[in-house]
N, C-alpha and C positions, 0 to 999 in steps of 0.2 A: 051470526055466530052459532055454533052448534051447542046444544044444551048438554050433550054427552061428552064434552071436553073434560078429560081427566088429567090431573097433574100428579107428579110424584113428590110434591112438596109436603114436608111434614113440619107443622108449626110448633114452636116451642116458646115457653115463657122465660124471659131473661130477668133475673133479679140483680139489680145494678147497685154497686157500691161506688160512690164517688169519694175521692180523697183529694184534699187541697191543702197546701202548705200555707198557713197564715203568716203574713209578714215576709214572704219569700223575696219580694223585690227590694226589701230593705237590707238583705244580706249581701255580703261580698260574693263575687262570682264563685270563688273556690268554696265558700260556705254553702252556696246554693247547690253546687255539684255534689258536695259531700252529703248534704241533707237528702237529696234525691236518691243517691246511692244507698244511704242508710234506710230510707223508706222502702225502696225496691227490695232490699235484702230482707227486711222485716216482713214485708208482704209475702215474699217467696217462701219464708219459713213458717208462715201462719198455717196451722193445720187445715182449715177449710180450703185454703188455696191449694195446698198439696193434694188434698183429696180430689178436688175438682179437676186439677191438672192431670192427675193419674187416670181419670176416666174421660178425659178430653171434653170436660163440661165447663170450661172457663175461657173467656176472652179477656185479655189484658190490653187496655188502651192507654198509652201515655198521653198526658194532657198538660203540657207545659210544666206547671209547678205542682203537679199531682198526677192522679191516674183514675181511670174507671175500670172496675172489675165487673164483668158480666158472668154471673153464675147461672148454669142451666140445670143444676142438680137439685137444689132445694131453696125455698125462700128463707130458710134459716141460715144459709151459708154466709150472706153478707153481714147478718147480725152477729153471728159467731166470730166473724173476722173483726168486726168493729170492737167487740168486747175483749178481744185478745189483749192480755196485759202488755205485750210488747208494743202493739199499735197505740193503745191508750197512753203508753209511757214515752212516746216519741217527744224528745225535747231538743231545743236548740237555744243557746244563750240563756238557759235557765227557765224558759217558759214553754208551755205546750204550743206546738206549732202545726199540728195536723188536725184539720177539721174533716170529719167524715159524715156522710149521710147515705142512706140506702133508699132504694125505690124499686118497685117491681113494675115492669112494663111488658 
């Protein structure tokens, strides 16, 4: 192999927010669908998500009963998303159903 091999790859750090709906499998199918639609809409409306999408610095990955958001703009973005009042207030059947956690990799 040549030591002078050059690549045009630019590395970036992704800051990941995982969201999971607690008790999802206990809900009726139509309730599951409605809850995921509600979660998706609330996430789309969150300011950190809108900012990251506008600058093409977000990857959204659906994951069964939740999703992963990978932010490439700031390590604060997932945290700001988590503390969004709308995300903290997601409820179904009178109890909190969204579990969120963030990690930078």
